[in-house]
C-alpha positions in Angstrom: -28.3 -10.7 25.5 -29.3 -13.8 23.6 -28.2 -17.3 24.6 -26.5 -19.7 22.2 -28.2 -22.9 21.1 -26.7 -26.3 22.0 -25.4 -26.6 18.4 -23.6 -23.2 18.7 -22.1 -24.2 22.1 -20.9 -27.5 20.5 -19.5 -25.6 17.5 -17.4 -23.3 19.8 -16.1 -26.3 21.8 -15.2 -28.2 18.6 -13.2 -25.2 17.3 -11.4 -24.8 20.6 -10.5 -28.5 20.8 -9.2 -28.4 17.1 -7.0 -25.5 18.2 -5.7 -27.4 21.3 -4.7 -30.4 19.2 -2.4 -28.1 17.1 -0.7 -26.6 20.1 -0.7 -29.2 22.8 2.7 -30.7 22.0 4.4 -27.2 22.0 3.6 -26.3 25.7 4.0 -27.7 29.2 1.0 -28.2 31.5 1.4 -24.9 33.2 1.2 -22.9 30.0 -1.7 -25.0 28.6 -3.6 -24.3 31.8 -3.1 -20.5 31.3 -4.4 -20.8 27.7 -7.4 -22.9 28.9 -8.2 -20.3 31.6 -8.0 -17.5 29.0 -10.3 -19.3 26.6 -12.9 -20.1 29.4 -12.8 -16.5 30.6 -13.1 -15.0 27.0 -15.9 -17.5 26.1 -17.9 -16.5 29.2 -17.3 -12.8 28.5 -18.5 -13.0 24.9 -21.4 -15.4 25.6 -24.4 -14.5 23.4 -22.5 -12.1 21.2 -22.4 -12.8 17.4 -20.4 -11.5 14.5 -21.9 -10.0 11.3 -21.8 -13.5 9.7 -24.1 -14.8 12.4 -21.5 -17.1 14.0 -20.6 -16.8 17.8 -18.0 -14.0 18.3 -15.6 -16.2 20.3 -14.8 -18.1 17.1 -12.8 -15.0 16.0 -10.4 -14.9 19.1 -9.9 -18.7 18.7 -9.0 -18.2 15.0 -6.6 -15.3 15.8 -5.0 -17.4 18.6 -4.4 -20.2 16.0 -2.7 -17.8 13.5 -0.6 -16.5 16.4 0.4 -20.0 17.4 0.8 -21.7 14.1 1.7 -19.0 11.5 3.6 -16.8 13.8 5.0 -19.4 16.2 4.6 -17.2 19.2 4.4 -18.3 22.9 1.7 -18.8 25.5 1.5 -15.1 26.6 0.8 -14.1 23.0 -1.9 -16.8 22.7 -3.5 -15.7 25.9 -3.5 -12.1 24.7 -5.0 -13.2 21.3 -7.8 -15.0 23.1 -8.5 -11.9 25.3 -7.9 -9.2 22.7 -11.5 -8.0 22.3 -12.7 -8.6 25.9 -11.9 -5.0 27.3 -13.3 -3.4 24.2 -16.5 -5.4 23.7 -17.5 -6.5 27.2 -17.9 -5.0 30.7 -14.5 -6.3 31.9 -11.6 -3.8 32.5 -7.9 -4.0 31.9 -7.4 -4.3 35.7 -9.4 -7.6 35.6 -7.1 -8.9 32.9 -4.0 -7.9 34.9 -5.3 -9.5 38.1 -6.1 -12.8 36.3 -3.4 -13.1 33.7 -0.5 -10.8 34.7 0.9 -7.5 33.6 2.6 -8.7 30.4 -0.6 -10.1 28.9 -2.5 -7.0 30.1 -0.1 -4.7 28.5 -0.4 -6.5 25.1 -4.2 -6.5 25.4 -4.1 -2.7 26.2 -2.0 -2.1 23.0 -4.6 -4.1 21.0 -7.7 -2.4 22.4 -9.0 0.1 20.0 -9.7 3.7 21.2 -13.2 4.4 22.4 -15.6 6.2 20.1 -15.8 5.9 16.3 -12.8 3.7 15.3 -13.0 4.6 11.6 -12.3 8.3 12.1 -9.4 7.6 14.5 -7.5 5.0 12.6 -4.3 7.0 12.7 -4.6 7.6 16.4 -5.2 3.8 17.0 -2.1 3.1 14.9 -0.1 5.6 17.0 -1.2 3.8 20.1 -0.2 0.4 18.6 3.2 1.8 17.6 3.9 3.3 21.0 3.3 -0.2 22.5 5.5 -1.7 19.7 8.6 0.0 21.3 7.8 -2.0 24.4 6.5 -5.2 22.9 6.5 -6.1 19.2 4.0 -8.9 19.9 1.2 -6.2 19.9 1.8 -5.6 16.2 2.1 -9.3 15.4 -1.2 -10.2 17.1 -2.8 -7.1 15.4 -1.8 -8.4 12.0 -3.2 -11.9 12.9 -6.4 -10.2 13.9 -6.6 -8.4 10.6 -5.8 -11.6 8.7 -8.8 -13.4 10.2 -11.0 -10.4 9.5 -10.0 -10.5 5.9 -10.7 -14.2 5.7 -14.2 -13.6 6.9 -15.0 -10.5 4.9 -17.7 -12.1 2.7 -20.5 -11.3 5.1 -19.7 -7.5 5.0 -21.6 -5.0 2.7 -19.7 -3.9 -0.5 -18.7 -0.4 0.7 -17.2 -1.9 3.9 -15.3 -4.5 1.9 -13.7 -1.7 -0.1 -12.8 0.3 3.0 -11.3 -2.7 4.9 -9.4 -4.1 1.9 -8.0 -0.6 1.1 -7.0 -0.1 4.7 -5.3 -3.5 4.7 -3.3 -2.8 1.6 -2.3 0.7 2.8 -1.2 -0.2 6.4 -1.1 -3.9 7.3 0.6 -5.2 4.1 3.6 -2.9 4.4 3.7 -3.6 8.2 3.7 -7.4 7.6 6.4 -6.8 5.0 8.5 -4.7 7.4 8.3 -7.5 10.1 9.3 -10.1 7.4 6.0 -12.0 7.6 6.1 -13.0 3.9 3.4 -15.7 4.0 0.9 -13.5 5.9 1.7 -10.5 3.7 0.9 -12.5 0.6 -2.4 -13.7 2.1 -3.4 -10.2 3.1 -2.5 -8.9 -0.4 -4.5 -11.5 -2.3 -7.6 -11.2 0.1 -7.6 -7.4 -0.3 -7.2 -7.7 -4.0 -10.1 -10.2 -4.2 -12.5 -7.8 -2.4 -11.3 -4.5 -3.8 -11.0 -5.6 -7.5 -13.1 -8.8 -7.7 -13.3 -8.9 -11.6 -9.5 -8.6 -12.1 -8.9 -11.1 -9.3 -11.1 -13.7 -10.9 -9.5 -13.0 -14.3 -6.0 -13.7 -13.0 -7.1 -16.8 -11.1 -8.6 -18.1 -14.4 -5.4 -17.3 -16.3 -3.2 -19.0 -13.7 -5.4 -22.1 -13.6 -5.4 -22.2 -17.5 -1.6 -22.4 -17.5 -1.2 -24.9 -14.7 -0.4 -27.9 -16.9 2.2 -26.0 -19.0 3.7 -24.6 -15.8 4.1 -28.0 -14.2 5.8 -29.4 -17.3 8.2 -26.5 -17.3 9.0 -27.0 -13.6 9.8 -30.7 -14.0 11.9 -30.1 -17.2 13.7 -27.2 -15.6 14.4 -28.7 -12.1 15.4 -32.2 -13.2 19.1 -31.5 -14.2 19.5 -29.3 -11.0 18.1 -32.0 -8.7 20.3 -34.7 -10.4 23.5 -32.6 -10.0 22.7 -31.6 -6.4 22.3 -35.3 -5.5 25.5 -36.2 -7.3 27.3 -33.6 -5.2 25.8 -34.9 -2.0 23.9 -31.7 -1.1 20.9 -32.4 1.1 18.2 -30.0 0.0 14.6 -29.6 -1.1 13.6 -28.0 -4.5 10.2 -26.4 -4.5 8.4 -23.6 -6.4 6.2 -20.7 -5.6 3.8 -18.7 -7.7 3.7 -14.9 -7.6 0.5 -13.8 -5.8 -2.4 -12.6 -7.9 -2.0 -9.2 -6.4 1.6 -8.8 -7.3 1.0 -10.1 -10.9 -1.8 -7.5 -11.3 0.4 -4.8 -9.8 3.2 -5.6 -12.3 0.7 -5.6 -15.1 -0.5 -2.1 -14.0 3.0 -0.6 -13.3 4.7 -1.9 -16.4 1.6 -1.7 -18.6 2.1 -5.3 -19.8 -0.2 -8.3 -20.4 -0.4 -11.3 -18.2 1.8 -13.4 -20.6 4.5 -10.7 -20.4 5.0 -11.1 -16.6 8.0 -13.3 -16.7 8.6 -13.9 -13.0 5.2 -15.5 -12.2 7.1 -18.6 -11.2 10.2 -18.9 -8.9 12.1 -22.0 -8.1 13.3 -22.3 -4.5 16.2 -24.4 -3.3 16.2 -24.9 0.5 19.5 -26.4 1.8 19.4 -28.5 5.0 22.4 -26.8 6.4 25.4 -28.8 7.8 26.9 -27.8 11.0 30.5 -26.5 11.0 30.2 -25.0 7.4 29.0 -21.4 7.0 25.5 -21.1 5.6 26.7 -18.5 3.1 29.2 -20.9 1.7 26.7 -23.7 1.4 24.3 -21.4 -0.6 27.1 -20.2 -2.9 28.0 -23.8 -3.7 24.5 -24.4 -4.9 24.6 -21.1 -6.9 27.7 -22.4 -8.6 26.0 -25.7 -9.6 22.9 -23.9 -10.9 24.9 -21.4 -13.1 26.9 -24.3 -14.5 23.6 -25.7 -15.8 21.8 -22.5 -16.8 23.3 -19.2 -18.0 22.5 -16.4 -15.5 21.2 -12.9 -16.3 24.2 -10.8 -15.2 22.2 -7.9 -13.7 19.8 -10.2 -11.8 22.0 -11.8 -9.2 21.0 -10.6 -5.7 23.0 -11.4 -2.6 20.8 -10.9 0.5 23.0 -13.1 2.6 26.1 -11.0 2.9 23.8 -7.9 3.5 20.3 -9.0 4.7 17.2 -6.9 4.0 16.1 -4.6 6.8 13.3 -7.1 7.8 15.8 -9.9 8.3 15.3 -11.6 4.9 18.3 -13.6 3.7 18.6 -15.4 0.4 20.5 -15.6 -2.9 18.5 -14.7 -6.0 19.6 -15.5 -9.5 17.6 -15.3 -12.8 18.6 -17.8 -15.4 17.6 -18.7 -19.0 15.5 -21.8 -18.9 15.3 -24.6 -21.5 12.3 -23.1 -23.4 13.7 -19.5 -23.7 12.0 -18.4 -20.5 13.8 -16.4 -17.7 13.3 -18.2 -14.4 14.1 -16.8 -10.9 15.9 -19.2 -8.5 16.0 -18.5 -4.7 18.7 -20.3 -2.7 18.6 -20.3 1.1 19.0 -22.6 4.1 16.2 -24.1 6.1 16.7 -21.4 8.8 16.7 -18.6 6.3 13.5 -20.0 4.8 11.8 -20.1 8.1 12.8 -16.4 8.7 11.7 -15.5 5.1 8.2 -16.9 5.7 7.6 -16.0 9.3 9.9 -13.0 9.8 10.3 -11.5 13.3 8.3 -14.4 14.9 10.8 -16.9 13.5 13.7 -15.1 15.2 12.2 -16.2 18.6 13.0 -19.7 17.5 16.7 -18.9 17.0 19.4 -17.6 19.3 20.0 -14.3 17.5 16.7 -12.6 18.7 18.7 -9.9 20.5 20.6 -9.0 17.4 17.5 -8.8 15.4 15.8 -6.5 18.0 18.9 -4.3 17.6 18.2 -4.1 13.8 14.6 -3.1 14.5 15.7 -0.4 17.0 16.6 2.2 14.4 13.2 1.7 12.7 11.3 1.9 16.0 13.3 5.0 16.9 12.2 6.7 13.6 8.6 5.8 14.4 9.0 7.3 17.8 10.3 10.6 16.3 7.1 10.7 14.1 4.9 10.0 17.1 6.5 12.8 19.1 6.3 15.4 16.3 4.2 18.3 17.5 0.8 18.9 15.8 1.5 16.6 12.8 -2.0 15.8 11.4 -3.3 12.3 11.0 -2.9 12.2 7.2 0.7 13.4 7.3 1.5 10.9 10.0 0.1 8.1 7.8 2.1 9.4 4.8 5.3 9.5 6.7 4.7 6.2 8.5 4.0 4.6 5.1 7.4 5.9 4.0 9.0 4.2 7.0 7.8 0.8 5.8 9.8 1.1 2.6 10.2 -2.2 0.8 13.5 -1.3 -0.8 16.6 0.1 0.8 20.1 1.2 -0.1 23.1 1.1 2.1 25.4 4.2 2.0 28.5 5.2 3.9 30.0 8.2 5.6 33.7 9.2 4.8 34.7 7.2 8.0 33.0 4.1 6.7 29.8 4.1 9.0 26.9 2.6 7.2 23.4 4.0 7.0 20.2 2.4 5.4 17.9 4.8 3.5 14.8 4.3 1.2 15.5 3.6 -2.4 15.4 7.0 -4.3 16.9 8.9 -1.4 19.0 12.0 -2.1 21.9 13.9 -0.6 19.4 15.9 1.6 18.0 12.6 3.0 21.4 11.4 4.0 22.3 14.8 5.6 19.1 14.7 7.8 19.7 11.0 8.6 23.0 12.0 10.3 21.9 15.2 12.1 19.1 17.8 11.8 21.6 20.8 11.7 23.6 19.0 8.9 20.4 18.7 6.9 19.4 22.4 7.5 22.8 23.7 6.4 23.4 21.2 3.6 24.4 22.7 0.2 25.6 19.6 -1.6 28.0 16.7 -1.3 31.0 14.9 -2.6 30.5 11.4 -3.8 33.7 9.6 -4.8 35.4 13.0 -5.0 32.7 14.3 -7.5 30.7 17.3 -6.5 26.9 16.7 -6.6 23.8 18.9 -5.7 21.5 18.2 -2.8 18.9 16.7 -5.2 21.3 14.0 -6.4 19.9 10.5 -6.1 22.1 8.2 -4.1 23.1 4.7 -5.2 23.9 1.6 -3.2 27.4 1.7 -1.8 28.0 5.5 -2.3 30.4 7.1 0.2 29.2 10.6 0.9 30.8 13.7 2.3 28.1 16.4 3.1 29.0 20.0 2.3 27.4 22.8 4.4 27.1 26.6 4.6 26.2 28.7 7.6 24.0 30.8 5.3 21.9 27.9 4.1 18.3 27.4 5.4 15.8 24.6 4.4 13.8 25.3 1.3 10.2 24.1 0.5 11.3 22.6 -2.9 13.5 20.2 -0.9 10.2 18.3 -0.2 10.0 17.5 -4.0 13.1 15.4 -3.9 13.3 14.1 -0.3 12.4 10.4 0.0 13.0 9.6 3.7 10.3 10.4 6.4 12.9 11.8 8.7 14.1 14.4 6.2 10.5 15.3 5.2 9.4 15.7 8.8 12.4 18.0 9.7 11.8 20.1 6.6 8.0 20.4 7.3 8.7 21.3 11.0 10.7 24.4 9.9 7.7 25.6 8.0 5.3 24.7 10.8 6.9 26.8 13.5 4.7 29.8 12.9 1.5 28.1 12.0 -0.9 30.9 12.7 1.3 33.3 10.7 1.0 30.9 7.7 -2.8 30.7 8.1 -3.1 34.5 8.1 -0.8 34.8 5.1 -2.8 32.1 3.2 -6.1 33.9 4.0 -4.5 37.2 2.7 -3.3 35.5 -0.5 -6.8 34.0 -1.2 -8.6 37.3 -0.6 -6.2 39.1 -2.9 -6.5 36.4 -5.6 -10.3 36.4 -5.5 -10.3 40.2 -6.0 -7.9 39.9 -8.9 -10.2 37.3 -10.7 -13.3 39.2 -9.7 -14.9 36.3 -7.8 -16.9 36.5 -4.5 -15.2 35.0 -1.4 -18.2 32.7 -0.6 -18.1 29.6 1.6 -19.2 27.7 -1.5 -16.2 28.8 -3.5 -13.9 28.0 -0.6 -15.5 24.5 -0.4 -14.7 24.0 -4.1 -11.1 24.8 -3.5 -10.8 22.5 -0.4 -12.5 19.7 -2.3 -10.2 20.2 -5.4 -7.0 20.0 -3.2 -8.5 17.1 -1.2 -8.3 19.0 2.1 -10.5 18.8 5.2 -11.4 22.5 5.8 -10.7 26.1 4.9 -8.2 26.5 7.8 -6.1 23.7 6.3 -6.5 25.4 2.9 -5.2 28.8 4.3 -2.3 27.1 6.1 -1.2 25.1 3.1 -1.3 28.2 0.8 0.6 30.2 3.4 3.3 27.6 3.6 3.5 27.6 -0.2 2.5 24.0 -0.6 -0.3 24.6 -3.2 -0.2 25.8 -6.8 -3.0 28.4 -7.4 -2.7 28.8 -11.1 -6.1 27.2 -11.8 -8.3 28.9 -9.2 -10.5 30.6 -11.8 -11.2 27.3 -13.5 -11.9 25.5 -10.2 -14.5 27.9 -9.0 -15.7 28.9 -12.5 -18.7 27.6 -14.4 -18.9 24.3 -16.2 -17.5 24.5 -19.7 -18.0 22.1 -22.6 -14.5 22.7 -24.0 -12.4 22.4 -20.8 -11.6 19.6 -18.4 -14.8 19.6 -16.3 -14.1 19.3 -12.6 -17.6 19.7 -11.2 -20.8 18.2 -12.2 -23.9 16.9 -10.4 -25.0 13.6 -8.9 -28.2 11.7 -8.2 -28.7 8.2 -6.8 -31.3 5.6 -7.2 -33.8 5.5 -4.3 -36.6 2.9 -3.8 -39.0 5.3 -5.6 -40.1 3.8 -9.0 -40.9 7.3 -10.4 -37.9 8.2 -12.6 -39.0 11.8 -13.0 -39.0 12.4 -9.3 -35.7 13.9 -8.2 -33.8 13.5 -4.9 -34.4 16.6 -2.7 -31.3 18.8 -2.7 -31.0 18.8 1.1 -31.2 15.0 1.4 -28.2 13.4 3.0 -26.3 10.8 1.0 -27.1 7.2 1.8 -23.7 5.5 2.2 -25.2 2.0 1.9 -26.5 2.6 -1.6 -24.3 3.0 -4.7 -24.3 6.5 -6.3 -25.6 6.7 -9.8 -23.5 9.4 -11.5 -25.5 11.3 -14.0 -24.7 13.9 -16.5 -27.4 16.6 -16.0 -28.6 16.7 -12.4 -28.7 19.8 -10.1 -29.1 18.3 -6.6 -26.0 16.8 -5.0 -22.5 17.9 -6.2 -19.5 15.8 -6.8 -16.1 16.3 -8.4 -13.4 14.4 -10.2 -10.3 13.8 -8.1 -7.4 15.5 -9.7 -4.9 12.8 -8.5 -6.3 10.1 -10.8 -8.7 11.9 -13.3 -11.3 9.2 -13.7 -13.5 9.3 -16.8 -17.1 7.8 -17.1 -17.1 4.0 -17.4 -14.1 3.4 -15.1 -14.5 1.5 -11.8 -14.8 4.3 -9.2 -15.7 5.0 -5.6 -16.7 8.2 -3.8 -15.1 10.0 -0.9 -17.6 12.1 1.1 -16.2 15.5 2.0 -19.5 16.7 3.4 -23.1 15.5 3.5 -23.7 16.9 0.0 -20.4 16.7 -1.8 -18.4 13.7 -3.0 -15.0 13.4 -4.7 -14.9 10.6 -7.2 -11.6 8.5 -7.4 -10.6 5.5 -9.4 -10.8 2.3 -7.3 -7.1 1.8 -7.9 -6.1 5.4 -7.0 -3.1 5.5 -4.6 -4.2 8.8 -3.0 -7.5 7.2 -2.2 -5.7 4.5 -0.1 -4.7 7.2 2.4 -8.3 8.3 2.9 -9.5 4.7 3.2 -6.9 4.1 5.9 -7.7 7.1 7.9 -11.4 7.9 7.1 -12.8 4.7 5.7 -16.3 5.5 6.8 -16.4 8.3 4.2 -15.9 5.8 1.3 -19.0 5.0 -0.7 -19.8 3.0 -3.9 -20.4 4.9 -7.1 -21.6 3.9 -10.6 -21.7 5.8 -13.9 -24.6 6.2 -16.3 -24.0 7.0 -20.0 -22.1 10.3 -20.5 -22.7 11.6 -24.0 -22.6 15.4 -23.8 -19.7 16.3 -21.5 -16.2 15.3 -22.3 -13.1 14.9 -20.1 -9.5 15.6 -20.8 -7.4 12.4 -21.1 -3.7 11.8 -21.9 -2.4 9.0 -24.0 1.3 8.1 -24.4 2.4 6.5 -27.7 5.8 4.8 -28.4 7.1 3.2 -31.5 9.4 3.3 -34.5 9.5 6.5 -36.4 8.6 6.6 -40.1 7.3 9.1 -42.6 3.7 10.1 -42.1 3.0 8.3 -38.8 2.0 11.5 -37.0 -0.4 12.4 -39.8 -2.0 8.8 -39.6 -2.5 9.2 -35.9 -4.2 12.7 -36.1 -6.3 11.6 -39.1 -7.6 8.5 -37.2 -8.5 10.7 -34.2 -10.3 13.4 -36.3 -12.4 10.6 -37.9 -13.7 9.6 -34.5 -17.0 11.4 -33.9 -16.9 11.4 -30.1 -13.3 12.5 -29.6 -11.7 16.0 -29.9 -8.0 16.7 -29.8 -6.5 19.4 -27.6 -2.8 18.9 -28.4 -0.3 16.5 -29.8 3.4 16.3 -28.9 5.9 14.0 -30.7 9.6 13.6 -30.1 12.0 11.3 -32.1 15.5 10.1 -31.2 17.6 7.5 -33.1 14.6 6.1 -35.0 12.3 5.8 -31.9 9.4 8.2 -31.2 7.4 9.0 -28.1 4.3 11.1 -28.2 1.6 12.5 -25.9 -2.0 13.0 -27.1 -4.3 15.3 -25.0 -7.9 14.3 -25.9 -11.4 15.1 -24.8 -13.2 11.8 -24.2 -16.9 11.0 -23.2 -16.4 7.6 -21.7 -14.1 4.5 -21.4 -15.8 2.8 -24.4 -14.8 5.6 -26.7 -11.2 5.6 -25.2 -10.7 1.8 -25.5 -12.0 1.8 -29.1 -9.5 4.6 -29.9 -6.6 2.7 -28.2 -7.3 -0.5 -30.1 -7.4 1.4 -33.5 -4.1 3.3 -32.7 -2.4 0.0 -32.0 -3.2 -1.2 -35.5 -1.1 1.7 -37.1 2.2 0.3 -38.4 5.1 1.3 -36.3 3.2 1.9 -33.0 4.5 -0.4 -30.3 2.5 0.7 -27.3 -0.4 3.0 -26.3 -0.9 3.7 -22.6 -3.1 6.1 -20.7 -1.3 8.5 -18.4 -3.1 9.7 -15.3 -1.0 12.9 -14.8 -2.6 15.5 -17.1 0.1 18.1 -16.6 2.1 18.9 -19.7 
């Protein structure tokens, strides 16, 4: 163990004293003494240990304790646990030592925070399970865990690039929705932007630049827009504060991706916030509606954009009135109206409820969510990936409220169907469900529910769950119950799957070699052949393209497999990497067109083409699946098997081409299809597979299926297509299925 220099010891003490200044007025002497004792103990335990950045490790627990105290507003026990959270894992002290010195409550929180022994990366889902089990006893475990992650994200610069991608991806996949579910808006926004900065650095810088560029114009608009509102509120004697907030860089980028719009077309970049200092004796709801009335007298509201989260708060406790109005310069502006208490809860979520009297009510609201999590945890043999998938569904950001015939209310994820509602009430009701009556109208089990629907479930004794139900079920509870039915005879499914594969290989005259099975498992993003057999046996996989998947490379088809090399320190360009050499995770791959050493394949979920930002997912020491950096499926792997993520870079691809789909929309006119096909046929590097056009009431939509060499060729084509008169938008579609 190395010893710290005097400067480092002074630095530690300065950081701790800064922290004390912030919290000293909040606590009595007894609590401050406990915090002091925890710091001195943790500091001694971590003496000589440094972080990757080179600073003393103890700086991290101090920073986490500060977030816990200031941003989350938690009490002394939580601060003590935050200061001690890495002691059991990183030093020789045991949990029993913590319990003896700081009591059972602090020890239990530290236990929930202590990662599992062994390789943490490969056991992320198991660690998460442990955290969630503790959540049902003490929600502070999750709150401190989120604070821990926030400080790690703030100090990510010292990490190598492949670690940044892994940690940022994991944060977006798990911690952001978790922070959202607990209502920690300020922390959620921080985590999103920090993840975005490290996962997509170029896009992040571009949006920061655009935001900075428009700052002056924005400030002028804010002043011009808010002045009449402020004047009128003063005249009415309403005590309030008018502020504004910018949409985070990450949510701007997400909207640009989702809606395929430019930065200037994201109209809700800015939101005005009116925070009412609530008067006693008058309901908070009424005070907010009074302000809404004043605002809509000044500016005309958009009828479909009034949201009342006060009468029926969101599942994470969020309360606010939202209205979108037409501003003085023809811009739509969102206004959020809430009281000071609502604003505190909106920013600090669950932690803020500790500062108000209704903590018990809020814990009751959390109970059904925790109960759903418990059901997932107790599900037999659910594998880590499925657990993560279903857990993610449980953190849904949007919910609908629906009712039984007797008027009991249930909350379900947006997009839920009749079958989700049936399983929400009772497993047997789900298993026997054949449809429902909504407002006396008969609907099928796949019918998507709307907010406020009153639903009567119809059943039949002859009904049994069907696999296709998974295609339209949105709630984790329903999906889990349906999957359980098909898991009951697991070995039977595995045997059946093996039989199907053997028969299929005979039919297509292909040898049943381990290499061919590896190709199939890689294609379906599975872990091993047992999982492949099981999924086939349960009917989860489509096997129409097996011949293509295991077949040879073809110039004229979508090429799924090609070969890879990576740059080593050797200056000799002609010297190839030995075929049996393991992949170096610390070096970026160089993806080349004609190499025969290490194999890699294109991920089917996002279909990357040469030139796009990509990363690799190692399925074995000599095979990699290439995903787009922004691929949603990749997030699941990052969260559960982050150590298998590696950087990858393209070289020029000139010979091989890859199937790509473009969607065109515009105004129909004579000859437009001919102009499109002529333009494509003139391009030397692009071949057409098929063109589909449909017109309706003067509007056309079309799909082009093209073979492209790289993103440069694709972007050039898109820019040329946009110049054709009548074409309104050209967008790439990741899904290649017709």
